[in-house]
C-alpha positions as CSV (number, residue, x, y, z in Angstrom):
1,M,122.7,97.3,157.0
2,V,124.1,100.0,154.7
3,E,127.6,99.2,153.3
4,M,130.2,102.0,153.5
5,P,132.1,102.8,150.3
6,N,135.7,101.6,150.3
7,K,137.1,105.2,150.4
8,T,135.0,105.9,153.6
9,K,136.2,102.6,155.2
10,L,139.8,103.5,154.5
11,L,139.3,107.0,156.0
12,V,137.7,105.6,159.1
13,K,140.5,103.1,159.5
14,E,143.1,105.8,159.1
15,K,141.3,108.0,161.7
16,L,141.1,105.1,164.2
17,A,144.7,104.2,163.7
18,G,145.7,107.8,164.4
19,L,143.7,107.8,167.6
20,R,145.4,104.5,168.7
21,D,148.8,106.1,168.0
22,G,148.0,109.0,170.4
23,K,146.9,111.6,167.8
24,R,144.5,114.2,169.3
25,P,141.0,114.0,167.9
26,R,140.0,117.1,165.9
27,V,136.6,118.6,166.9
28,L,134.2,120.9,165.1
29,D,131.7,122.5,167.4
30,L,128.2,123.3,166.0
31,F,126.2,126.0,167.9
32,G,129.6,126.7,169.5
33,G,128.7,129.8,171.5
34,C,131.7,131.0,173.4
35,G,133.0,127.5,173.7
36,G,131.6,125.6,176.7
37,I,131.5,122.2,174.9
38,S,134.7,123.0,173.0
39,L,136.4,123.6,176.4
40,G,135.2,120.2,177.7
41,C,136.6,118.6,174.5
42,Q,139.9,120.4,174.8
43,L,140.3,119.4,178.5
44,A,139.6,115.8,177.4
45,G,142.5,116.1,175.0
46,A,140.9,117.1,171.7
47,E,142.1,119.8,169.3
48,I,139.4,122.4,168.4
49,V,139.4,122.9,164.7
50,G,136.6,125.5,164.7
51,A,133.0,126.3,165.4
52,V,129.8,127.3,163.7
53,E,127.9,130.0,165.6
54,I,125.5,132.8,164.4
55,D,126.0,135.2,167.2
56,P,128.9,137.6,166.3
57,H,130.0,138.2,169.9
58,A,129.9,134.6,170.9
59,I,131.9,133.4,167.9
60,R,134.5,136.1,168.4
61,T,134.8,134.9,172.0
62,H,135.1,131.3,170.8
63,A,137.8,132.3,168.3
64,L,139.8,134.2,171.0
65,N,139.4,131.3,173.4
66,F,140.6,128.6,171.0
67,H,142.5,130.3,168.2
68,A,144.2,133.3,169.7
69,G,147.6,132.1,168.6
70,L,146.7,132.4,164.9
71,D,147.6,135.3,162.7
72,Q,145.0,138.1,162.5
73,G,143.6,136.9,159.1
74,Q,143.0,133.3,160.2
75,L,141.7,134.5,163.6
76,E,139.1,136.5,161.7
77,V,138.1,133.4,159.7
78,H,137.4,131.7,163.0
79,A,135.5,134.7,164.4
80,K,133.1,134.9,161.4
81,P,129.5,134.4,162.4
82,R,127.9,131.6,160.3
83,D,124.2,130.5,160.0
84,I,124.1,126.8,160.4
85,T,121.2,126.5,158.0
86,R,123.4,128.1,155.2
87,V,126.9,126.7,155.9
88,D,128.3,124.6,153.2
89,P,130.5,122.0,155.0
90,R,133.3,121.8,152.4
91,E,133.5,125.6,152.2
92,L,133.6,125.8,156.0
93,I,136.5,123.3,156.2
94,S,138.4,125.0,153.4
95,E,138.2,128.3,155.4
96,I,139.0,127.1,158.9
97,A,141.4,124.3,158.0
98,P,142.7,125.2,154.5
99,E,145.7,122.9,154.8
100,Q,143.5,119.8,155.3
101,E,141.5,117.6,153.0
102,P,137.9,118.0,154.1
103,G,137.4,114.4,155.0
104,R,140.5,114.4,157.2
105,A,140.1,117.8,158.9
106,V,137.6,116.8,161.5
107,D,137.2,113.6,163.6
108,I,134.4,114.5,165.9
109,I,131.4,116.9,165.5
110,V,129.8,118.1,168.7
111,G,127.1,120.6,169.3
112,G,124.6,122.1,171.7
113,P,121.6,123.4,169.7
114,P,119.4,126.0,171.2
115,C,117.4,124.4,174.0
116,Q,114.6,126.9,174.6
117,A,112.0,124.8,172.7
118,F,112.9,121.7,174.8
119,A,113.6,123.0,178.3
120,R,110.7,123.4,180.7
121,V,111.7,127.0,181.5
122,G,112.1,127.8,177.8
123,R,108.7,126.4,177.0
124,A,107.0,128.6,179.6
125,K,108.7,131.7,178.3
126,L,107.9,130.9,174.7
127,R,104.2,130.3,175.7
128,E,104.2,133.8,177.3
129,I,105.9,135.5,174.4
130,M,104.0,133.8,171.6
131,Q,100.8,133.6,173.6
132,H,100.2,130.0,172.4
133,P,100.0,126.9,174.6
134,E,102.3,124.9,172.3
135,A,104.6,127.7,171.2
136,F,107.6,125.4,171.5
137,L,106.3,123.4,168.5
138,K,106.4,126.5,166.4
139,D,109.9,127.7,167.4
140,P,112.2,127.4,164.4
141,R,115.1,126.7,166.7
142,A,113.6,123.3,167.6
143,S,114.6,121.8,164.3
144,L,118.1,123.4,163.9
145,Y,119.8,120.1,164.8
146,N,118.5,118.7,161.5
């Protein structure tokens, strides 16, 4: 078993104490799209801190769905498309939650990575497009969760 550093242990204890005291968990949505998973989290009582999404239309919709009350400048920060393979976590948090220390800004990370390489329907379509029986194994989206 790997031992957590003391600083990490204290941070985890602090987060758990906050949740026990009724504080809303703060969620970061990876592959956020327009916000389906974020909506479920919000309906369950979570606060949506932000999302990472590469599609400019989807992330703008996510920003309008969850951050419409912010001033225009901060709304634009949330509406910025980001490539998950190039996002620096500390930079992301400093942009979407500038008032927070990075370790305290998010409690839960959720995400729905692209499923085309995993879903039966997606596999059939990929085989057709790429003209290869195992095209899903070559689809770069299949490893984005890493």
